[in-house]
N, C-alpha and C positions, 0 to 999 in steps of 0.2 A: 696557467696552462693554455695552450693555443685553443681557440674555439673550433679549429678545423679537425682536431683529434681528441679522441676520448681519453687517451693516455699517451705520455711521452716518457720513455726510459732511456737513460744514457749510461753506458758502461765503459770504463777504461781498463784495458787488459793488462794484467800483471804478469810477471815472469812465470809464476806458477800456472796461470791459466793458459799461457801461450801454447800453441800446437794443436789445440782442439778445433774440431770443425765448428764453423759459425752456427749452423743450425742446432748442433748438439749443445753447444754452450748456452744458446738462448733458451733451449728447452729446459735446461737446468735452472736458469735464472727466472724464467717465466713459465712455471709448470702448468699454468692454466691454458697455455697455447699448445696445440698439437704440432707435431713435426710438419704435417701437411699445411697447416695454417701459417707456420713460420716460413715455409718454403714459398707459399703464395705471397706473403708480405715482402719477402726478399725480391722476388721476381717482379713485383709491382712497385719497387722503389720506396716502400714504406720503412725498410731497414737499410741503413747506409753504414759503410765502414769508412771512417775518415772522410765523410761527406761524399763518398763515391758509391756507386752501385757495386755489389759484390755477388757471390754465388753461395748457395747453401753449403757447398763443400770447401769453401775458403778456410784455410788454416790460420786462425787468429794469431797475431804477433804482439809482443810486448809494446805497450803504448798505443795500440789501436783504440780509436774512439768509436764505439758502436752506438748508433742512435736508432731507437725503435719507436715508430709513430703508429699508434693503433687508431685507425679511423672509426668513426661511428658506423655501426652496422644497422641497416634497415631491414626489417622483416618483410620479405617479399613472398607473396602467394601467387604462383604462376597460374594463370587461367587462359584457356584458349581464346584467341581473338582473331577477327578477320583482318588479315594483313595481305597486301598485294605482292605476290611473287609467282613465278612460273615454274612448274615442275616439268623438267625436260625428260626425265627417266626415273623409273621406280621399279624395284623388285623386292624380294623378301628381306634383303640385307642392306641395301643402300637406296638413297634417292639423290638425284642430281637436280639442283634448282638454280634458277637464274635470279640472283639478288639484284634488285634495282638500286640505283644511287639514292641516298637519303635514308636508307633503312639500316637501323642498328641491328647487329647480329644477335646479341644477348643482353639481358638486363644488366645495367651498370649505373653508377651514380649519375643522375640527371636523365636517365632513360630507363624507367621502370615499366613502361607500358608500350604496346604496339611494336615489339621487336620481332625479328625473324622467328625466334624461339616461340613466341606467342602464336604465330601463324602456323608453325610446324605442329604444335600441339592440337590445333584445330583440324589440320588437313592430313596428317599422317597418324596411323593407328599405333605404331610402335616406334620408340626412339631409345637409343642406348642411354644408360645411366651413369657411365663411367665419368663423364665430364662434370658431374655434380648436378644438384637440383636446378641450378640456374642455366645450365648449358646442355640440356638433353639433346643428344644427337649431334652436337657440334664437335667436329674434329679439327677444323681450322677456321679462320675468320677472314673477312674483308672489312676494310674501313667503312665507316658510315657512308661517305661520299663516293665510294668505289662500287661500280656495278660489275657483275661477273658471275661465273659459275662456282658453285660450292657443292662439296660432297657431304651428304648427311648420313650418319650411321643409324640404322634402325635396330641394331642389337649390339651387345658388347663384343661379340666375336668380330663383326665387321669394323667396329670402332678400333679395336686393337690392331687389326690388320691395316687399316688406313693410317693410323698413327705411326706404325712401324714403317710404312711406305714413305711417309713424309720425312720421318727421322733419317731414313737411309738415302734421302735425296732421290727416290725413285719417281717422284712426281715432279713434272716440269710445269712451271707456271709461266704464262705468257700474258703480258699486259699491253694494251694500246693506250697511249697518252698523247695529249696535245702539249707541245713544249714551246716555250717562248725563247727567242734568241736564235743565233746561228751556230750550228755545231761545226767545229773545225774538222772533225772526222765523221764520216757517214755511219760508222759502226765501231764498236769497241767493247771493252770489258771494264767494269768497275768492281773492285774487290776491296772490302773493308769490313769493319766490325761494328755492328749496330746493337743498341740497347736503349732502355728508357732513360730519358734525360734525368740527371740526378736531382734537379730542382723542380722542373715542370714534368710530372710523370705522365702527362697526356701526350708528350712529344717523344719522338725517337731521335736519338743523336748518335754520332760516330763516337764510339768508346773503345778503349783498349781492352776493357773487360767484357765487351759485348760478344754477340754471336757472329760467326763468319757469315757474310752476305756477299754473294757473287751475282752481279747483274750483267747480262749481255744485251747490248742495245744496238738498234739499227734504225736509222732515220729514213 
């Protein structure tokens, strides 16, 4: 067994099993895992179909090879910590903060201390709980080395409202970046599908099975 994973399971789909949803099939095969846990594993590339990233709703086919890699879980107890960031706005429902570059948003492998979440616990009285115990108040995220504005939910109502707004593309994101090289066009549109790299899950790659991503750029 790989030292990187607690368990590794491999399933080959038969004619009888074909047609079932991927998450439903795995729930039957691995009853100790919840549907939510399975969904999270799929979205984080711990579950692959024919070595490729898939979706929980994928209908399995005869001959499909499903690999499930269960990572070691670390018990994390979140405690408020002094973390540097600026609160730009706050009311009873939301907070708007300026995340500096170099700050990780929430606890994850390799970053269990001094994240934005630890700082939020210290400086804000209330945070939504929908995102789970490791992501209180977190509706969206920015990469560690990206600075910028983030919206923080202080209760479950505002959390659901913000999530819906992001899902319906009602939130417009604008980034400023330093680019190397010479652009042939001063502005344009990049439209593709992005998802986690099937091998290196810390990277994002262009994938047919990924989510639609549209970027408008101007130099």
